[in-house]
C-alpha distance (Angstrom), angle and dihedral (degrees) to the residues before:
residue distance angle dihedral
X1 . . .
X2 3.79 . .
X3 3.76 91.8 .
X4 3.77 90.5 51.9
X5 3.70 92.2 47.6
X6 3.88 91.4 50.3
X7 3.79 89.2 46.7
X8 3.81 89.7 52.2
X9 3.75 91.2 46.1
X10 3.84 89.7 49.5
X11 3.77 92.1 55.0
X12 3.79 89.2 50.1
X13 3.73 90.4 56.6
X14 3.79 91.7 45.2
X15 3.81 90.9 50.3
X16 3.74 91.0 49.0
X17 3.81 91.1 48.9
X18 3.84 91.7 50.3
X19 3.79 89.4 49.2
X20 3.78 91.8 52.7
X21 3.79 90.9 48.6
X22 3.82 89.8 49.7
X23 3.78 90.9 50.7
X24 3.85 90.5 50.1
X25 3.79 91.1 51.0
X26 3.76 91.5 49.8
X27 3.80 92.0 47.2
X28 3.84 90.4 51.5
X29 3.81 91.1 50.4
X30 3.81 91.3 46.4
X31 3.85 90.3 49.3
X32 3.80 91.1 50.4
X33 3.79 91.2 48.2
X34 3.84 90.4 47.4
X35 3.81 91.3 47.6
X36 3.81 91.4 53.8
X37 3.79 93.3 45.8
X38 3.78 89.7 50.6
X39 3.81 87.6 68.3
X40 3.81 87.2 71.4
X41 3.79 90.0 62.0
X42 3.82 94.7 53.0
X43 3.79 115.2 110.6
X44 3.79 116.9 -111.6
X45 3.84 89.4 -112.6
X46 3.87 90.2 54.2
X47 3.81 90.3 48.9
X48 3.78 92.1 48.5
X49 3.82 92.4 47.9
X50 3.85 96.4 48.6
X51 3.79 118.1 120.9
X52 3.79 114.4 -94.0
X53 3.78 131.7 -161.7
X54 3.78 107.0 -148.7
X55 3.80 89.9 -170.4
X56 3.83 86.6 67.7
X57 3.78 95.3 36.5
X58 3.79 94.0 55.5
X59 3.78 97.2 46.5
X60 3.83 97.3 91.9
X61 3.81 92.2 50.2
X62 3.82 91.1 47.4
X63 3.81 94.7 49.3
X64 3.81 94.2 41.7
X65 3.82 89.5 55.5
X66 3.78 100.2 32.7
X67 3.74 96.4 106.4
X68 3.77 99.8 22.8
X69 3.82 97.8 97.7
X70 3.82 92.9 160.7
X71 3.79 96.1 60.9
X72 3.78 108.7 120.6
X73 3.79 103.5 162.8
X74 3.74 101.4 74.7
X75 3.79 132.7 105.3
X76 3.82 98.9 -102.8
X77 3.81 121.8 -142.4
X78 3.84 94.2 -98.5
X79 3.80 93.3 51.8
X80 3.78 91.9 46.3
X81 3.80 91.4 53.1
X82 3.85 93.0 41.5
X83 3.84 91.4 55.5
X84 3.81 92.7 43.3
X85 3.81 88.2 -125.5
X86 3.85 93.0 167.6
X87 3.81 86.2 69.0
X88 3.81 91.8 45.9
X89 3.77 89.4 50.0
X90 3.83 90.7 52.4
X91 3.77 90.4 53.5
X92 3.74 93.9 60.5
X93 3.82 102.9 28.3
X94 3.81 102.9 114.5
X95 3.79 91.2 139.7
X96 3.78 120.8 139.3
X97 3.76 104.2 -158.7
X98 3.83 140.5 54.5
X99 3.84 93.4 -115.6
X100 3.79 88.0 47.3
X101 3.78 98.2 53.8
X102 3.86 89.8 44.2
X103 3.79 94.3 47.7
X104 3.81 93.3 49.3
X105 3.79 88.6 54.4
X106 3.79 91.6 47.5
X107 3.83 92.2 48.9
X108 3.78 89.5 55.0
X109 3.79 92.2 50.5
X110 3.81 95.3 49.7
X111 3.81 113.7 56.6
X112 3.78 116.8 -161.2
X113 3.75 117.6 -120.4
X114 3.75 97.0 -164.0
X115 3.85 117.5 82.7
X116 3.85 92.2 -153.2
X117 3.77 91.2 54.8
X118 3.79 91.5 50.2
X119 3.83 90.1 49.1
X120 3.81 89.0 50.6
X121 3.80 92.1 53.1
X122 3.79 88.9 45.8
X123 3.77 90.6 56.9
X124 3.80 92.9 55.2
X125 3.83 91.6 49.4
X126 3.89 89.7 49.5
X127 3.76 90.0 49.6
X128 3.85 91.4 57.1
X129 3.85 90.7 42.0
X130 3.76 94.4 52.8
X131 3.84 100.4 36.6
X132 3.75 108.6 59.4
X133 3.79 94.8 172.5
X134 3.85 93.4 56.6
X135 3.81 90.2 40.5
X136 3.82 89.8 54.9
X137 3.80 92.0 46.6
X138 3.76 90.2 52.8
X139 3.75 93.1 47.3
X140 3.76 92.3 50.1
X141 3.82 89.9 56.0
X142 3.78 89.3 47.9
X143 3.82 94.3 46.3
X144 3.86 89.1 54.1
X145 3.81 88.5 53.8
X146 3.83 92.3 47.3
X147 3.80 125.5 165.7
X148 3.79 129.6 -43.7
X149 3.82 105.9 -112.7
X150 3.84 96.4 -177.2
X151 3.77 132.1 30.4
X152 3.80 131.0 23.6
X153 3.79 112.0 -92.5
X154 3.84 94.5 179.0
X155 3.84 93.7 53.9
X156 3.81 87.4 46.1
X157 3.80 97.4 56.4
X158 3.82 99.5 29.6
X159 3.83 107.1 41.0
X160 3.82 108.2 8.2
X161 3.81 107.4 119.6
X162 3.78 99.0 -149.3
X163 3.75 105.5 -163.1
X164 3.79 112.5 -146.5
X165 3.78 111.6 -108.8
X166 3.78 122.5 -169.7
X167 3.77 102.3 -131.9
X168 3.85 92.9 -162.9
X169 3.82 91.4 98.1
X170 3.86 88.4 57.4
X171 3.80 91.4 46.8
X172 3.83 89.1 52.2
X173 3.79 93.3 48.7
X174 3.86 90.6 49.7
X175 3.81 90.0 52.8
X176 3.80 99.0 43.4
X177 3.81 96.2 68.2
X178 3.83 95.4 55.8
X179 3.85 89.3 43.3
X180 3.80 91.8 56.1
X181 3.82 91.3 47.0
X182 3.76 90.0 49.1
X183 3.80 89.0 53.0
X184 3.77 95.4 57.9
X185 3.82 94.4 93.1
X186 3.77 89.4 54.8
X187 3.83 105.3 39.2
X188 3.74 100.6 17.9
X189 3.78 124.6 -147.4
X190 3.79 90.7 -9.3
X191 3.84 86.0 84.8
X192 3.81 96.8 50.9
X193 3.80 98.8 71.3
X194 3.81 94.3 48.9
X195 3.86 88.8 48.0
X196 3.85 90.6 51.8
X197 3.82 90.4 46.9
X198 3.83 93.0 51.7
X199 3.81 91.5 47.4
X200 3.83 90.2 49.2
X201 3.81 91.2 50.2
X202 3.78 90.5 47.9
X203 3.83 91.8 52.1
X204 3.77 90.3 51.1
X205 3.79 91.7 49.7
X206 3.81 91.8 46.7
X207 3.80 96.9 53.7
X208 3.84 95.0 36.1
X209 3.76 94.4 51.8
X210 3.85 96.1 37.7
X211 3.84 89.2 56.8
X212 3.82 91.7 55.5
X213 3.82 97.1 41.6
X214 3.81 100.0 43.5
X215 3.86 94.2 105.7
X216 3.80 92.2 48.8
X217 3.82 92.1 46.2
X218 3.80 88.9 57.0
X219 3.86 90.1 51.5
X220 3.76 92.2 47.0
X221 3.79 89.5 53.0
X222 3.85 90.3 51.6
X223 3.84 90.1 44.3
X224 3.85 87.0 55.4
X225 3.83 88.3 54.2
X226 3.81 90.1 51.0
X227 3.83 89.8 50.2
X228 3.83 88.9 52.4
X229 3.84 90.7 53.4
X230 3.78 91.5 54.5
X231 3.83 90.0 67.7
X232 3.81 90.3 59.4
X233 3.83 95.2 49.2
X234 3.87 91.2 47.7
X235 3.87 87.1 65.6
X236 3.87 91.4 63.0
X237 3.77 104.3 104.2
X238 3.83 108.2 -176.5
X239 3.78 135.7 111.9
X240 3.83 97.8 -113.9
X241 3.78 92.4 58.1
X242 3.81 96.8 36.5
X243 3.82 96.8 109.6
X244 3.83 92.0 47.8
X245 3.79 91.1 48.7
X246 3.76 93.3 49.9
X247 3.82 92.6 47.7
X248 3.83 90.9 51.3
X249 3.86 92.7 45.1
X250 3.78 89.2 51.4
X251 3.83 89.1 55.0
X252 3.82 96.1 38.5
X253 3.82 92.3 100.4
X254 3.81 88.4 61.2
X255 3.84 90.5 49.9
X256 3.80 91.2 51.0
X257 3.83 89.6 52.4
X258 3.89 91.2 49.2
X259 3.81 91.3 48.2
X260 3.84 94.5 46.7
X261 3.70 93.6 50.0
X262 3.79 104.0 36.8
X263 3.86 99.9 64.8
X264 3.78 91.9 95.4
X265 3.78 93.5 45.0
X266 3.76 121.6 95.5
X267 3.87 95.1 12.0
X268 3.85 108.2 166.4
X269 3.77 109.9 -113.3
X270 3.83 122.9 -143.4
X271 3.83 97.9 41.5
X272 3.81 95.2 88.5
X273 3.73 116.2 28.6
X274 3.85 94.3 -170.5
X275 3.75 91.4 49.4
X276 3.83 90.0 47.3
X277 3.83 91.9 54.7
X278 3.83 90.4 46.4
X279 3.78 89.9 48.8
X280 3.77 92.2 49.2
X281 3.82 103.9 43.6
X282 3.77 93.6 42.2
X283 3.87 94.4 42.5
X284 3.86 89.9 -128.4
X285 3.81 96.6 159.9
X286 3.77 95.2 37.8
X287 3.80 92.6 52.8
X288 3.77 91.2 44.5
X289 3.83 90.4 50.0
X290 3.79 96.6 52.8
X291 3.81 91.0 42.4
X292 3.76 92.4 55.4
X293 3.85 94.4 39.4
X294 3.75 91.2 57.0
X295 3.78 89.6 52.2
X296 3.80 93.3 44.6
X297 3.86 91.4 53.4
X298 3.82 88.7 55.7
X299 3.86 92.6 47.7
X300 3.78 100.6 42.9
X301 3.82 96.5 121.5
X302 3.80 91.0 49.5
X303 3.83 90.6 50.4
X304 3.81 91.9 50.4
X305 3.80 89.4 51.1
X306 3.80 92.7 47.9
X307 3.79 91.2 48.4
X308 3.76 94.1 50.8
X309 3.79 93.5 43.7
X310 3.80 95.0 53.2
X311 3.82 89.8 43.3
X312 3.80 91.3 51.9
X313 3.79 92.8 50.0
X314 3.81 90.1 51.0
X315 3.80 91.9 46.3
X316 3.84 93.7 49.1
X317 3.82 93.4 48.1
X318 3.82 87.5 51.5
X319 3.89 90.8 50.9
X320 3.78 88.8 49.1
X321 3.78 91.5 54.9
X322 3.78 89.9 46.8
X323 3.81 94.1 51.1
X324 3.81 89.3 51.7
X325 3.82 89.3 62.4
X326 3.85 95.2 52.7
X327 3.76 120.5 100.7
X328 3.83 91.7 -164.8
X329 3.84 118.2 40.2
X330 3.81 134.1 141.8
X331 3.75 137.6 -177.0
X332 3.80 111.5 -121.5
X333 3.78 123.8 -117.0
X334 3.80 115.6 -146.7
X335 3.81 125.5 -149.4
X336 3.82 119.4 -142.4
X337 3.83 102.2 -150.5
X338 3.81 112.1 1.3
X339 3.75 121.1 96.6
X340 3.80 99.4 -134.8
X341 3.78 146.5 124.3
X342 3.82 124.8 -164.0
X343 3.79 121.5 174.3
X344 3.78 119.5 176.3
X345 3.85 120.0 -154.4
X346 3.82 95.1 -19.3
X347 3.80 121.2 -176.3
X348 3.75 131.2 -166.6
X349 3.80 106.9 -109.1
X350 3.77 95.0 -143.6
X351 3.76 95.0 54.6
X352 3.76 118.2 83.7
X353 3.82 112.5 -132.8
X354 3.85 90.7 1.1
X355 3.83 118.6 -172.7
X356 3.83 111.5 -109.8
X357 3.85 120.3 -126.3
X358 3.80 134.7 -174.0
X359 3.78 126.8 -147.6
X360 3.75 139.2 173.0
X361 3.80 121.2 -162.6
X362 3.80 121.2 -176.4
X363 3.79 132.6 141.0
X364 3.75 90.0 -15.6
X365 3.84 125.7 58.5
X366 3.74 124.0 -135.9
X367 3.83 126.5 -109.4
X368 3.87 115.0 -163.3
X369 3.78 126.8 -156.4
X370 3.81 131.6 179.0
X371 3.75 138.0 108.0
X372 3.81 126.3 -68.8
X373 3.81 115.9 -77.6
X374 3.85 90.9 23.0
X375 3.82 92.9 111.9
X376 3.78 105.9 -93.4
X377 3.78 97.8 121.7
X378 3.81 92.8 42.5
X379 3.78 89.2 51.0
X380 3.81 92.0 51.0
X381 3.79 91.1 50.3
X382 3.84 89.7 48.2
X383 3.82 91.4 56.1
X384 3.85 91.0 46.7
X385 3.84 95.3 45.8
X386 3.85 90.0 47.1
X387 3.78 91.1 53.5
X388 3.87 92.8 47.0
X389 3.85 95.6 48.3
X390 3.83 90.7 43.3
X391 3.84 92.0 57.2
X392 3.82 99.0 35.8
X393 3.88 106.4 34.7
X394 3.88 101.3 14.8
X395 3.78 98.5 -120.0
X396 3.82 140.7 87.5
X397 3.78 132.1 -161.1
X398 3.84 92.1 -117.1
X399 3.69 140.6 86.2
X400 3.81 92.8 -107.5
X401 3.79 140.3 0.2
X402 3.76 128.0 -169.2
X403 3.73 124.0 166.4
X404 3.78 151.9 117.5
X405 3.74 125.0 -75.6
X406 3.75 103.2 -91.6
X407 3.78 142.3 -159.5
X408 3.85 97.7 -139.8
X409 3.80 120.9 -145.5
X410 3.77 131.8 158.4
X411 3.79 144.6 -176.7
X412 3.77 107.4 -163.5
X413 3.81 106.8 126.5
X414 3.79 110.7 18.1
X415 3.80 112.5 174.2
X416 3.74 134.9 -147.8
X417 3.79 118.0 -119.5
X418 3.78 111.4 -148.8
X419 3.78 92.5 177.5
X420 3.84 89.6 62.4
X421 3.84 92.9 37.5
X422 3.83 93.0 -109.9
X423 3.75 120.0 150.5
X424 3.79 123.2 -147.9
X425 3.82 90.2 -105.8
X426 3.81 91.6 51.3
X427 3.86 89.2 50.9
X428 3.78 88.4 51.1
X429 3.81 93.9 47.8
X430 3.83 91.7 50.1
X431 3.81 91.0 48.2
X432 3.83 92.3 52.5
X433 3.81 91.9 44.3
X434 3.88 86.7 60.3
X435 3.83 87.6 58.5
X436 3.76 94.1 47.8
X437 3.80 90.7 53.7
X438 3.80 91.6 47.4
X439 3.80 95.5 52.6
X440 3.79 89.4 57.3
X441 3.80 89.7 65.8
X442 3.83 129.2 93.9
X443 3.82 96.6 -108.5
X444 3.80 117.8 79.4
X445 3.81 108.6 -103.3
X446 3.81 123.7 -139.6
X447 3.80 103.8 -151.0
X448 3.81 121.2 -167.5
X449 3.81 117.9 -175.3
X450 3.82 127.6 176.4
X451 3.85 119.2 -157.2
X452 3.78 96.2 -21.9
X453 3.81 114.0 -135.1
X454 3.79 95.0 -5.0
X455 3.81 87.6 157.0
X456 3.81 96.5 71.4
X457 3.78 140.0 57.9
X458 3.87 118.8 -65.8
X459 3.86 96.2 -119.9
X460 3.81 95.1 55.9
X461 3.81 92.6 34.2
X462 3.81 94.1 58.4
X463 3.86 92.9 42.7
X464 3.82 95.5 49.4
X465 3.84 94.4 37.5
X466 3.84 91.2 54.7
X467 3.81 92.2 53.0
X468 3.76 94.4 43.9
X469 3.79 95.0 48.9
X470 3.78 91.6 48.0
X471 3.75 91.2 47.8
X472 3.85 91.4 52.1
X473 3.83 92.3 50.8
X474 3.75 91.4 48.1
X475 3.78 88.6 61.7
X476 3.81 134.3 56.3
X477 3.77 98.0 -63.5
X478 3.79 149.6 104.7
X479 3.78 112.7 -143.1
X480 3.82 134.7 -160.4
X481 3.85 114.7 -176.1
X482 3.79 132.8 175.0
X483 3.76 122.1 -154.8
X484 3.82 144.4 167.0
X485 3.80 90.1 -149.6
X486 3.79 103.5 96.3
X487 3.88 88.1 -174.0
X488 3.79 88.1 69.4
X489 3.80 91.8 65.3
X490 3.80 89.3 63.2
X491 3.80 96.7 41.1
X492 3.75 93.8 52.1
X493 3.84 98.7 36.2
X494 3.84 92.0 117.2
X495 3.75 89.6 65.0
X496 3.85 105.8 23.0
X497 3.77 137.5 55.8
X498 3.83 114.8 -146.9
X499 3.83 123.7 -122.7
X500 3.77 130.7 166.2
X501 3.73 148.9 -167.5
X502 3.77 120.4 -138.9
X503 3.77 142.5 -160.8
X504 3.73 138.8 -164.4
X505 3.81 122.4 -130.2
X506 3.76 116.2 -163.7
X507 3.85 124.0 -175.6
X508 3.79 90.0 -132.2
X509 3.80 107.4 28.7
X510 3.79 97.7 35.1
X511 3.78 123.9 -143.9
X512 3.80 126.6 -17.0
X513 3.83 134.6 178.1
X514 3.72 135.1 -158.0
X515 3.84 94.1 -165.0
X516 3.82 91.2 -144.0
X517 3.80 120.6 137.5
X518 3.83 116.9 -126.1
X519 3.76 134.1 -170.4
X520 3.81 117.0 -106.7
X521 3.76 138.0 31.1
X522 3.80 120.7 -47.7
X523 3.86 106.0 -90.6
X524 3.80 96.5 -166.5
X525 3.79 134.2 82.4
X526 3.72 108.4 -165.3
X527 3.79 104.5 152.7
X528 3.88 94.0 101.5
X529 3.84 91.5 43.4
X530 3.76 88.3 54.3
X531 3.81 91.2 51.8
X532 3.81 89.1 51.6
X533 3.79 91.4 50.4
X534 3.83 91.4 50.3
X535 3.81 89.7 56.3
X536 3.80 104.0 -104.4
X537 3.80 114.3 167.2
X538 3.81 114.3 -78.5
X539 3.80 90.8 -125.6
X540 3.82 90.2 60.8
X541 3.75 92.5 48.2
X542 3.84 95.5 48.2
X543 3.80 95.1 45.8
X544 3.80 91.8 45.2
X545 3.78 90.7 54.7
X546 3.79 91.1 47.6
X547 3.82 90.2 54.1
X548 3.75 89.9 49.1
X549 3.84 92.1 50.5
């Protein structure tokens, strides 16, 4: 009687312990859910200033283009750095998920070359801009998904070679132990040792395999969360999101398979000792892992499609939020045949209170002169950024934009590479060679060059620059170039119109800029005046002026 009572009491304690463990698990899940939803309440400034890991952000772009050697219409690394696109990206990155932040980056690196495709993307962004209720619904789904904090989901679905494993051997091992135990009444202790042996083997397999699959288990767990978010987006029934909905519905069967088979994956060990023993000796997680991995291998294309679709929806809702903050924003108009670019009152999106400028480029390119800090480089970047956002996200920070579809390439800030033995001039020469190769293609090239060949002597610089600029304009290109060599404006006048930025140097007030572009060649020479203002010795100032005279 006492033994039965103690046995009964023991089960009461066990049941209570299991209940506590269950409550802890539910609280952890609730806290994670609450933490993700809290991201919705962050201010836009807090979201913009969050820490970003560009190694993670760039992974999707890198994997998508890893084997596509023939891709020509992308924003290459040099152009991305020249235009300070990391900063532009930060301005509009209000994404809530890992696929979202990665897809936004990829969209900015891959301009569209079809006006209809750009218009289609624009319609989705407009839908999220104008329909706050639907935008908030979408962002709640995305917030629940959140970001992957451990593991590498992109590597998992793109490059992981998941070798097929027949899990029958694990099923047999999981069954053998109970069979031996069940045989004890019939064959006695002869069944005990085999049972212990099987359980020992299973424990070894569990810990051995779990150690090697831990990274993938984390990715499967996040993949399961992505699959859950698909259900929410399939409920959106409107024309703007029709293609996305149909794509996700087509892949929903794959999502159901992932959800069905992932419940035993990624279970936190240590919270329930009895469950841990059960999971170990019956190979629950190992069997579930190989079962789902075999299904994942067969559905890889669907998973890549799902990942990119969810990412794009997150990216475009983020862009919609960003556009709603802009005081100056226009939808681009694309020309079918003309080689032209017109931008009215454009501002650089990463400069607070930037000065707007207007430019029109047609058969002739533009050659800019003016002193350092007068606004030349900022203006070059403004043109480049405008073209990129026009062809990737269907908007520009300007009052109007009208132009051709471009292949965009720049040489603004080439760098030397001492580790590879490259001088600054060699870096410049390689950067400009990229441009020369691009202008020989079928698509009109927008070429932006700042201070061409500044790393070499003036005689050779002017001679080679003249021929290169003429060569570019004789091909399928529009070119904007900045230079300190006023002689270049005369040598390239057949192909380029001169514009300039100016400054004013006052002995008392110093140097000031209006940052406005003007037609013609810079009429001022203020370098020596600036030296005087900075306090250089009078002897240097007087002798410099004499040499100039």
